KOLPAFI-306645 format. One record per atom (N, C-alpha, C): atom name; x, y, z. Coordinates in steps of 0.1 Angstrom, whole numbers, always signed. Layout:
KOLPAFI-306645
atom_c1_c2_c3
CA_X_Y_Z
...
//
This chain:
KOLPAFI-306645
atom_c1_c2_c3
N_+779_+904_+1678
CA_+791_+909_+1680
C_+802_+898_+1675
N_+810_+898_+1666
CA_+821_+887_+1666
C_+832_+884_+1678
N_+837_+870_+1682
CA_+842_+872_+1694
C_+857_+865_+1686
N_+869_+869_+1693
CA_+883_+866_+1690
C_+881_+851_+1696
N_+883_+840_+1689
CA_+882_+827_+1699
C_+897_+819_+1696
N_+907_+821_+1687
CA_+916_+817_+1687
C_+925_+825_+1678
N_+940_+824_+1686
CA_+950_+832_+1678
C_+957_+822_+1677
N_+964_+820_+1663
CA_+976_+809_+1659
C_+987_+814_+1654
N_+999_+813_+1658
CA_+1011_+815_+1647
C_+1020_+804_+1638
N_+1026_+800_+1631
CA_+1029_+794_+1625
C_+1049_+795_+1623
N_+1054_+795_+1634
CA_+1070_+802_+1636
C_+1075_+798_+1623
N_+1074_+781_+1620
CA_+1084_+777_+1604
C_+1074_+774_+1593
N_+1073_+778_+1586
CA_+1062_+776_+1573
C_+1058_+761_+1574
N_+1046_+757_+1576
CA_+1041_+745_+1569
C_+1047_+738_+1582
N_+1049_+737_+1592
CA_+1051_+730_+1605
C_+1039_+731_+1613
N_+1042_+727_+1625
CA_+1035_+730_+1634
C_+1029_+743_+1641
N_+1020_+746_+1642
CA_+1014_+762_+1649
C_+1017_+765_+1666
N_+1017_+773_+1670
CA_+1010_+777_+1682
C_+999_+778_+1690
N_+993_+783_+1700
CA_+982_+790_+1700
C_+986_+795_+1711
N_+982_+811_+1709
CA_+986_+816_+1724
C_+976_+828_+1727
N_+975_+834_+1738
CA_+964_+841_+1745
C_+961_+851_+1739
N_+975_+860_+1734
CA_+975_+877_+1731
C_+987_+874_+1719
N_+988_+881_+1714
CA_+996_+884_+1702
C_+994_+900_+1695
N_+1008_+906_+1692
CA_+1008_+915_+1681
C_+1007_+914_+1668
N_+995_+920_+1665
CA_+996_+924_+1649
C_+1001_+935_+1646
N_+1009_+928_+1637
CA_+1021_+937_+1630
C_+1017_+937_+1617
N_+1019_+946_+1605
CA_+1012_+946_+1590
C_+1021_+934_+1585
N_+1027_+928_+1585
CA_+1030_+915_+1582
C_+1028_+907_+1588
N_+1017_+902_+1600
CA_+1014_+890_+1605
C_+1013_+891_+1623
N_+1016_+879_+1624
CA_+1012_+881_+1640
C_+1025_+878_+1650
N_+1028_+885_+1663
CA_+1040_+880_+1668
C_+1035_+877_+1677
N_+1042_+866_+1687
CA_+1040_+864_+1703
C_+1051_+857_+1709
N_+1056_+860_+1719
CA_+1066_+847_+1725
C_+1082_+850_+1719
N_+1084_+861_+1710
CA_+1097_+864_+1704
C_+1098_+860_+1689
N_+1086_+853_+1684
CA_+1089_+850_+1671
C_+1076_+855_+1667
N_+1078_+854_+1652
CA_+1069_+856_+1642
C_+1061_+851_+1635
N_+1051_+851_+1629
CA_+1044_+837_+1621
C_+1050_+837_+1604
N_+1051_+824_+1604
CA_+1061_+824_+1590
C_+1074_+830_+1590
N_+1083_+830_+1602
CA_+1095_+836_+1604
C_+1104_+827_+1594
N_+1103_+815_+1597
CA_+1113_+805_+1590
C_+1107_+799_+1583
N_+1115_+791_+1570
CA_+1109_+783_+1561
C_+1118_+776_+1556
N_+1114_+761_+1552
CA_+1120_+751_+1549
C_+1131_+751_+1534
N_+1137_+752_+1525
CA_+1141_+750_+1512
C_+1145_+740_+1505
N_+1142_+737_+1496
CA_+1158_+729_+1487
C_+1170_+736_+1487
N_+1181_+727_+1482
CA_+1193_+732_+1482
C_+1193_+746_+1470
N_+1185_+748_+1461
CA_+1187_+756_+1452
C_+1175_+768_+1457
N_+1166_+765_+1468
CA_+1155_+775_+1474
C_+1143_+778_+1473
N_+1138_+766_+1468
CA_+1127_+764_+1466
C_+1120_+759_+1478
N_+1108_+766_+1484
CA_+1104_+768_+1497
C_+1093_+749_+1499
N_+1091_+740_+1505
CA_+1087_+732_+1515
C_+1074_+732_+1516
N_+1065_+727_+1517
CA_+1051_+726_+1523
C_+1044_+715_+1527
N_+1038_+710_+1533
CA_+1029_+698_+1536
C_+1023_+693_+1526
N_+1023_+699_+1514
CA_+1016_+692_+1502
C_+1025_+681_+1493
N_+1039_+684_+1496
CA_+1047_+672_+1492
C_+1054_+666_+1504
N_+1054_+673_+1514
CA_+1060_+666_+1526
C_+1051_+669_+1537
N_+1038_+659_+1542
CA_+1033_+661_+1551
C_+1035_+655_+1565
N_+1048_+649_+1571
CA_+1056_+651_+1579
C_+1057_+662_+1584
N_+1059_+671_+1578
CA_+1062_+688_+1584
C_+1054_+689_+1596
N_+1043_+684_+1597
CA_+1032_+686_+1605
C_+1035_+684_+1619
N_+1045_+675_+1616
CA_+1048_+666_+1630
C_+1063_+676_+1636
N_+1067_+683_+1630
CA_+1077_+692_+1633
C_+1073_+703_+1646
N_+1075_+702_+1651
CA_+1070_+713_+1665
C_+1079_+723_+1673
N_+1076_+738_+1667
CA_+1083_+747_+1675
C_+1076_+755_+1684
N_+1089_+754_+1697
CA_+1081_+762_+1708
C_+1090_+771_+1712
N_+1090_+786_+1712
CA_+1097_+797_+1716
C_+1098_+791_+1734
N_+1112_+793_+1736
CA_+1113_+792_+1756
C_+1126_+800_+1760
N_+1122_+814_+1755
CA_+1130_+826_+1764
C_+1136_+830_+1751
N_+1153_+827_+1748
CA_+1158_+833_+1737
C_+1161_+825_+1727
N_+1153_+808_+1728
CA_+1156_+798_+1717
C_+1140_+797_+1713
N_+1139_+785_+1702
CA_+1128_+781_+1694
C_+1131_+769_+1693
N_+1132_+759_+1704
CA_+1132_+746_+1706
C_+1123_+739_+1695
N_+1130_+732_+1689
CA_+1121_+725_+1675
C_+1122_+707_+1681
N_+1114_+699_+1679
CA_+1111_+687_+1682
C_+1103_+681_+1669
N_+1108_+668_+1669
CA_+1102_+661_+1658
C_+1105_+648_+1668
N_+1093_+637_+1659
CA_+1096_+619_+1662
C_+1107_+617_+1663
N_+1118_+606_+1671
CA_+1125_+602_+1665
C_+1141_+613_+1667
N_+1141_+625_+1669
CA_+1153_+634_+1668
C_+1152_+642_+1681
N_+1166_+642_+1683
CA_+1168_+648_+1698
C_+1166_+665_+1692
N_+1162_+672_+1705
CA_+1157_+686_+1705
C_+1167_+695_+1693
N_+1165_+703_+1683
CA_+1175_+714_+1679
C_+1165_+728_+1688
N_+1182_+735_+1689
CA_+1176_+749_+1698
C_+1182_+756_+1686
N_+1176_+766_+1685
CA_+1173_+779_+1673
C_+1177_+792_+1684
N_+1188_+799_+1680
CA_+1188_+811_+1686
C_+1174_+822_+1680
N_+1170_+830_+1691
CA_+1163_+839_+1686
C_+1170_+853_+1681
N_+1184_+854_+1690
CA_+1188_+866_+1686
C_+1192_+867_+1672
N_+1194_+879_+1664
CA_+1197_+878_+1648
C_+1214_+874_+1648
N_+1215_+869_+1638
CA_+1230_+865_+1637
C_+1235_+874_+1625
N_+1239_+881_+1628
CA_+1243_+886_+1614
C_+1255_+884_+1610
N_+1261_+868_+1614
CA_+1273_+868_+1607
C_+1264_+854_+1595
N_+1253_+853_+1594
CA_+1244_+842_+1588
C_+1246_+846_+1573
N_+1250_+832_+1571
CA_+1251_+841_+1548
C_+1235_+842_+1544
N_+1236_+847_+1537
CA_+1221_+852_+1527
C_+1219_+841_+1521
N_+1210_+839_+1517
CA_+1202_+828_+1504
C_+1189_+838_+1500
N_+1191_+835_+1487
CA_+1181_+839_+1477
C_+1168_+825_+1479
N_+1155_+824_+1480
CA_+1149_+817_+1480
C_+1137_+820_+1475
N_+1125_+808_+1469
CA_+1116_+811_+1459
C_+1105_+810_+1471
N_+1093_+815_+1465
CA_+1082_+816_+1476
C_+1071_+819_+1463
N_+1065_+811_+1456
CA_+1052_+813_+1449
C_+1064_+819_+1438
N_+1055_+832_+1435
CA_+1065_+838_+1421
C_+1070_+849_+1427
N_+1077_+850_+1445
CA_+1082_+858_+1447
C_+1099_+852_+1449
N_+1109_+859_+1448
CA_+1123_+857_+1452
C_+1127_+869_+1462
N_+1133_+863_+1473
CA_+1134_+871_+1484
C_+1150_+863_+1491
N_+1160_+878_+1496
CA_+1167_+872_+1501
C_+1164_+867_+1521
N_+1171_+856_+1521
CA_+1168_+851_+1539
C_+1181_+845_+1541
N_+1181_+845_+1560
CA_+1194_+842_+1565
C_+1192_+826_+1563
N_+1205_+822_+1558
CA_+1209_+805_+1560
C_+1208_+803_+1579
N_+1202_+793_+1583
CA_+1204_+789_+1593
C_+1217_+779_+1598
N_+1224_+773_+1590
CA_+1233_+768_+1587
C_+1233_+756_+1587
N_+1245_+747_+1587
CA_+1239_+729_+1584
C_+1242_+724_+1592
N_+1242_+729_+1609
CA_+1237_+717_+1617
C_+1222_+717_+1612
N_+1216_+728_+1619
CA_+1203_+731_+1612
C_+1194_+722_+1601
N_+1201_+724_+1585
CA_+1200_+719_+1576
C_+1198_+704_+1578
N_+1208_+697_+1588
CA_+1211_+682_+1585
C_+1202_+679_+1597
N_+1192_+686_+1606
CA_+1188_+684_+1614
C_+1171_+681_+1607
N_+1173_+694_+1601
CA_+1159_+692_+1593
C_+1160_+680_+1579
N_+1168_+681_+1578
CA_+1169_+666_+1564
C_+1168_+653_+1570
N_+1170_+652_+1582
CA_+1169_+638_+1590
C_+1156_+637_+1594
N_+1148_+648_+1598
CA_+1137_+647_+1603
C_+1126_+644_+1591
N_+1132_+651_+1577
CA_+1119_+650_+1569
C_+1124_+639_+1554
N_+1137_+634_+1559
CA_+1141_+623_+1550
C_+1142_+626_+1541
N_+1145_+644_+1534
CA_+1149_+647_+1524
C_+1161_+660_+1524
N_+1166_+662_+1514
CA_+1173_+676_+1517
C_+1169_+688_+1517
N_+1175_+692_+1529
CA_+1164_+710_+1531
C_+1177_+716_+1538
N_+1174_+729_+1538
CA_+1179_+739_+1549
C_+1166_+746_+1551
N_+1169_+753_+1564
CA_+1162_+760_+1571
C_+1166_+774_+1569
N_+1157_+785_+1562
CA_+1163_+796_+1562
C_+1153_+806_+1571
N_+1155_+822_+1575
CA_+1153_+833_+1584
C_+1152_+839_+1577
N_+1136_+844_+1575
CA_+1133_+861_+1573
C_+1145_+869_+1575
N_+1148_+876_+1561
CA_+1156_+884_+1570
C_+1151_+901_+1570
N_+1155_+905_+1582
CA_+1150_+915_+1590
C_+1150_+929_+1579
N_+1160_+932_+1576
CA_+1161_+940_+1563
C_+1154_+938_+1552
N_+1144_+931_+1551
CA_+1138_+928_+1535
C_+1125_+929_+1537
N_+1119_+937_+1526
CA_+1101_+939_+1522
C_+1097_+929_+1512
N_+1093_+924_+1521
CA_+1080_+913_+1513
C_+1072_+922_+1507
N_+1065_+927_+1498
CA_+1052_+934_+1498
C_+1040_+922_+1490
N_+1025_+925_+1493
CA_+1016_+915_+1491
C_+1013_+923_+1476
N_+1006_+911_+1469
CA_+1000_+915_+1456
C_+988_+926_+1457
N_+987_+938_+1452
CA_+976_+947_+1454
C_+968_+943_+1447
N_+966_+932_+1436
CA_+955_+930_+1428
C_+938_+931_+1438
N_+943_+924_+1450
CA_+930_+920_+1462
C_+930_+929_+1469
N_+935_+944_+1466
CA_+939_+954_+1479
C_+930_+967_+1473
N_+926_+966_+1464
CA_+925_+978_+1456
C_+936_+988_+1462
N_+946_+986_+1457
CA_+957_+992_+1455
C_+967_+995_+1470
N_+960_+993_+1483
CA_+966_+994_+1496
C_+977_+983_+1498
N_+989_+990_+1499
CA_+997_+984_+1498
C_+1002_+976_+1514
N_+1006_+960_+1513
CA_+1007_+955_+1526
C_+1020_+951_+1521
N_+1022_+941_+1533
CA_+1038_+929_+1534
C_+1036_+918_+1541
N_+1044_+910_+1541
CA_+1039_+895_+1545
C_+1057_+892_+1545
N_+1056_+882_+1557
CA_+1068_+870_+1558
C_+1067_+861_+1546
N_+1066_+850_+1550
CA_+1068_+836_+1544
C_+1056_+830_+1541
N_+1043_+841_+1546
CA_+1031_+832_+1544
C_+1027_+833_+1530
N_+1020_+823_+1524
CA_+1018_+825_+1504
C_+1015_+836_+1502
N_+1008_+847_+1510
CA_+1002_+856_+1502
C_+1003_+866_+1510
N_+992_+866_+1516
CA_+990_+879_+1531
C_+995_+873_+1543
N_+990_+884_+1555
CA_+995_+884_+1565
C_+988_+877_+1576
N_+982_+878_+1570
CA_+966_+871_+1584
C_+956_+860_+1575
N_+954_+851_+1578
CA_+941_+844_+1576
C_+935_+841_+1585
N_+919_+842_+1582
CA_+906_+845_+1588
C_+895_+834_+1587
N_+892_+828_+1595
CA_+881_+814_+1595
C_+872_+820_+1606
N_+857_+818_+1603
CA_+850_+819_+1608
C_+844_+804_+1619
N_+843_+803_+1628
CA_+840_+789_+1639
C_+829_+783_+1626
N_+819_+790_+1624
CA_+806_+788_+1618
C_+809_+780_+1603
N_+817_+788_+1598
CA_+823_+781_+1586
C_+826_+765_+1587
N_+834_+763_+1593
CA_+839_+751_+1597
C_+828_+741_+1605
N_+818_+747_+1613
CA_+811_+741_+1618
C_+800_+736_+1605
N_+800_+746_+1597
CA_+789_+741_+1585
C_+796_+732_+1574
N_+806_+732_+1576
CA_+816_+721_+1568
C_+811_+705_+1573
N_+816_+704_+1589
CA_+814_+696_+1593
C_+806_+687_+1597
N_+788_+698_+1594
CA_+780_+692_+1597
C_+775_+683_+1579
N_+783_+690_+1571
CA_+779_+681_+1556
C_+788_+670_+1556
N_+801_+668_+1562
CA_+809_+660_+1565
C_+801_+649_+1572
N_+797_+649_+1584
CA_+794_+642_+1589
C_+783_+635_+1582
N_+773_+643_+1580
CA_+763_+639_+1569
C_+762_+630_+1559
N_+774_+632_+1556
CA_+780_+619_+1543
C_+786_+609_+1549
N_+787_+610_+1560
CA_+797_+598_+1567
C_+804_+600_+1567
N_+812_+612_+1569
CA_+828_+614_+1576
C_+828_+619_+1584
N_+838_+621_+1588
CA_+845_+627_+1604
C_+847_+642_+1602
N_+841_+649_+1612
CA_+845_+661_+1615
C_+858_+668_+1619
N_+865_+675_+1609
CA_+877_+682_+1608
C_+881_+690_+1621
N_+891_+693_+1628
CA_+895_+702_+1635
C_+901_+713_+1631
N_+896_+725_+1633
CA_+906_+737_+1627
C_+918_+737_+1623
N_+925_+731_+1630
CA_+939_+733_+1630
C_+943_+727_+1613
N_+936_+719_+1607
CA_+938_+713_+1593
C_+934_+724_+1582
N_+935_+736_+1591
CA_+930_+749_+1580
C_+937_+764_+1579
N_+943_+760_+1590
CA_+959_+766_+1591
C_+951_+783_+1598
N_+949_+785_+1602
CA_+942_+800_+1603
C_+951_+808_+1613
N_+951_+824_+1614
CA_+956_+826_+1621
C_+947_+831_+1635
N_+937_+840_+1628
CA_+927_+841_+1634
C_+913_+835_+1636
N_+906_+829_+1644
CA_+893_+823_+1641
C_+881_+832_+1651
N_+872_+838_+1645
CA_+863_+847_+1650
C_+844_+834_+1651
N_+844_+839_+1667
CA_+827_+830_+1667
C_+820_+844_+1662
N_+806_+839_+1662
CA_+794_+848_+1661
C_+791_+853_+1647
N_+797_+846_+1636
CA_+795_+848_+1627
C_+790_+839_+1621
N_+779_+843_+1609
CA_+773_+830_+1602
C_+786_+820_+1591
N_+777_+810_+1587
CA_+789_+805_+1582
C_+791_+813_+1569
N_+808_+816_+1569
CA_+812_+819_+1557
C_+808_+835_+1555
N_+804_+839_+1563
CA_+803_+852_+1563
C_+816_+861_+1565
N_+827_+853_+1567
CA_+839_+866_+1563
C_+842_+870_+1549
N_+835_+858_+1538
CA_+834_+866_+1524
C_+832_+877_+1524
N_+822_+881_+1530
CA_+813_+894_+1529
C_+818_+905_+1537
N_+829_+906_+1547
CA_+838_+916_+1557
C_+845_+923_+1547
N_+839_+937_+1551
CA_+848_+953_+1547
C_+856_+952_+1554
N_+855_+949_+1566
CA_+865_+950_+1579
C_+864_+943_+1593
N_+871_+940_+1600
CA_+867_+938_+1618
C_+879_+947_+1624
N_+869_+951_+1635
CA_+880_+961_+1644
C_+878_+957_+1657
N_+888_+961_+1662
CA_+889_+958_+1677
C_+897_+968_+1684
N_+894_+980_+1690
CA_+902_+989_+1695
C_+910_+998_+1686
N_+921_+1000_+1685
CA_+926_+1007_+1671
C_+928_+1000_+1661
N_+928_+985_+1658
CA_+933_+977_+1650
C_+918_+972_+1640
N_+924_+978_+1629
CA_+916_+972_+1616
C_+916_+963_+1607
N_+915_+952_+1608
CA_+915_+940_+1599
C_+905_+938_+1584
N_+913_+939_+1574
CA_+903_+940_+1563
C_+906_+926_+1555
N_+900_+917_+1553
CA_+895_+902_+1543
C_+896_+910_+1529
N_+907_+905_+1523
CA_+911_+910_+1507
C_+908_+899_+1498
N_+913_+885_+1501
CA_+913_+875_+1488
C_+908_+864_+1498
N_+893_+854_+1490
CA_+892_+842_+1496
C_+905_+835_+1493
N_+906_+825_+1503
CA_+916_+815_+1505
C_+914_+803_+1497
N_+922_+799_+1490
CA_+919_+790_+1482
C_+924_+777_+1484
N_+920_+765_+1484
CA_+926_+752_+1491
C_+932_+745_+1485
N_+945_+739_+1490
CA_+947_+728_+1486
C_+945_+714_+1492
N_+951_+704_+1493
CA_+949_+693_+1496
C_+955_+692_+1515
N_+961_+707_+1520
CA_+969_+704_+1531
C_+958_+698_+1541
N_+944_+703_+1539
CA_+934_+700_+1548
C_+932_+688_+1553
N_+938_+676_+1542
CA_+933_+663_+1545
C_+942_+656_+1553
N_+956_+665_+1555
CA_+963_+660_+1561
C_+964_+660_+1578
N_+960_+645_+1585
CA_+959_+651_+1605
C_+971_+657_+1607
N_+971_+667_+1613
CA_+981_+674_+1620
C_+986_+670_+1634
N_+981_+659_+1637
CA_+986_+653_+1649
C_+992_+639_+1645
N_+992_+633_+1633
CA_+1000_+626_+1624
C_+1007_+623_+1616
N_+1003_+636_+1609
CA_+1011_+638_+1596
C_+1007_+630_+1583
N_+994_+623_+1587
CA_+992_+615_+1577
C_+983_+617_+1570
N_+983_+619_+1555
CA_+965_+620_+1545
C_+958_+614_+1551
N_+945_+618_+1552
CA_+933_+607_+1548
C_+920_+617_+1540
N_+913_+615_+1540
CA_+901_+615_+1532
C_+901_+632_+1531
N_+903_+637_+1515
CA_+904_+650_+1511
C_+892_+658_+1518
N_+885_+669_+1527
CA_+870_+677_+1524
C_+867_+681_+1507
N_+877_+681_+1502
CA_+877_+692_+1491
C_+864_+687_+1479
N_+864_+673_+1479
CA_+852_+670_+1475
C_+838_+678_+1482
N_+835_+676_+1492
CA_+827_+680_+1497
C_+823_+697_+1498
N_+834_+704_+1500
CA_+835_+717_+1498
C_+833_+722_+1484
N_+838_+712_+1472
CA_+833_+717_+1456
C_+819_+716_+1455
N_+808_+710_+1464
CA_+796_+710_+1461
C_+793_+726_+1463
N_+800_+740_+1472
CA_+789_+746_+1474
C_+798_+759_+1476
N_+817_+754_+1477
CA_+825_+764_+1477
C_+833_+771_+1464
N_+828_+767_+1453
CA_+837_+770_+1446
C_+834_+785_+1440
N_+844_+789_+1442
CA_+847_+809_+1438
C_+846_+813_+1428
N_+836_+820_+1421
CA_+835_+822_+1403
C_+850_+838_+1404
N_+848_+844_+1417
CA_+864_+850_+1419
C_+874_+848_+1417
N_+876_+838_+1420
CA_+890_+826_+1418
C_+890_+817_+1407
N_+883_+819_+1395
CA_+878_+811_+1389
C_+878_+795_+1390
N_+867_+794_+1400
CA_+861_+780_+1403
C_+871_+776_+1415
N_+886_+783_+1420
CA_+892_+777_+1429
C_+882_+772_+1440
N_+885_+761_+1453
CA_+876_+761_+1461
C_+882_+766_+1473
N_+871_+775_+1479
CA_+877_+783_+1487
C_+872_+787_+1504
N_+877_+785_+1514
CA_+874_+788_+1526
C_+886_+794_+1533
N_+875_+807_+1540
CA_+885_+814_+1550
C_+890_+824_+1543
N_+891_+837_+1551
CA_+898_+851_+1540
C_+915_+853_+1544
N_+921_+858_+1534
CA_+930_+861_+1536
C_+931_+880_+1539
N_+934_+881_+1550
CA_+934_+896_+1555
C_+948_+904_+1552
N_+948_+914_+1552
CA_+956_+927_+1556
C_+954_+934_+1566
N_+966_+943_+1575
CA_+961_+954_+1587
C_+960_+968_+1581
N_+946_+971_+1583
CA_+948_+987_+1574
C_+950_+996_+1586
N_+947_+993_+1598
CA_+951_+1004_+1612
C_+956_+995_+1624
N_+963_+1007_+1629
CA_+967_+1000_+1645
C_+975_+986_+1648
N_+987_+986_+1634
CA_+997_+979_+1634
C_+1004_+982_+1647
N_+1010_+970_+1654
CA_+1018_+972_+1664
C_+1011_+968_+1682
N_+996_+969_+1679
CA_+985_+966_+1689
C_+985_+953_+1696
N_+980_+951_+1702
CA_+980_+936_+1711
C_+961_+931_+1708
N_+963_+917_+1700
CA_+948_+913_+1704
C_+951_+901_+1713
N_+937_+898_+1720
CA_+939_+887_+1732
C_+924_+881_+1727
N_+926_+871_+1734
CA_+912_+859_+1730
C_+900_+868_+1739
N_+889_+865_+1737
CA_+880_+871_+1739
C_+873_+884_+1735
N_+884_+891_+1728
CA_+880_+905_+1722
C_+865_+905_+1713
N_+858_+917_+1716
CA_+846_+919_+1706
C_+852_+921_+1696
N_+846_+920_+1687
CA_+854_+927_+1669
C_+843_+933_+1662
N_+843_+949_+1664
CA_+832_+949_+1653
C_+834_+950_+1640
N_+822_+944_+1631
CA_+825_+940_+1619
C_+815_+949_+1607
N_+822_+948_+1599
CA_+811_+960_+1588
C_+815_+947_+1573
N_+797_+954_+1572
CA_+799_+941_+1558
C_+803_+950_+1546
N_+805_+942_+1536
CA_+811_+948_+1524
C_+800_+951_+1512
N_+796_+966_+1510
CA_+784_+965_+1501
C_+791_+968_+1487
//
């Protein structure tokens, strides 16, 4: 039986995550402590999204929900407090995330100045607009419709603990250091599966919640970035490519599975829950 061992949200896309003991699983991803996963995002002045791929110091920006505020910290910076209440007067800004264009709420000049100073690059903070629906691609879902906020493509990312353990054994055998799970930025970590068994799951079910893995997660250089320091190091892709090139993804190096919620949206998940798994045939 698979056991849910970690629940993680990333309130600001590509910035530090927060680990929680319970979270509501919505059609568009996890919610906890008054915030949603990938609810905020940093963009250039013309609306292009920013990530650790180009700005590894984003790992050092740490959001923390606290009552009615999202408190944000970065080295050498005073705390920034963002209200969680929706700002009806916020200006609308069209932003781009991969091939999608969506309307978002601009969080104002003070927030833009804070994040621009933290990253030493001009940028603005936007919030996913509560009236906007961003559908996911149905290419990998057999036509099942789903939605997400500012995640790359799907509302949940699942990794089995054994998959990381297997990679780490290979890294250590090659004289490298083992990596923590935070390098791979999952939402759900499950123990009790075989290494990379998540690739072959049709569903994971707990209570009334049904989660469906739909698309392998193609890996970029972000796992090379130490999430505690923001400093890039050796990239595990050279080890992963020896056994994780996925022909379904045109040879992309994959680890973990993007998932959608097919039943039970609005229910709560808790650490330690047993999840019934079904293999896809």
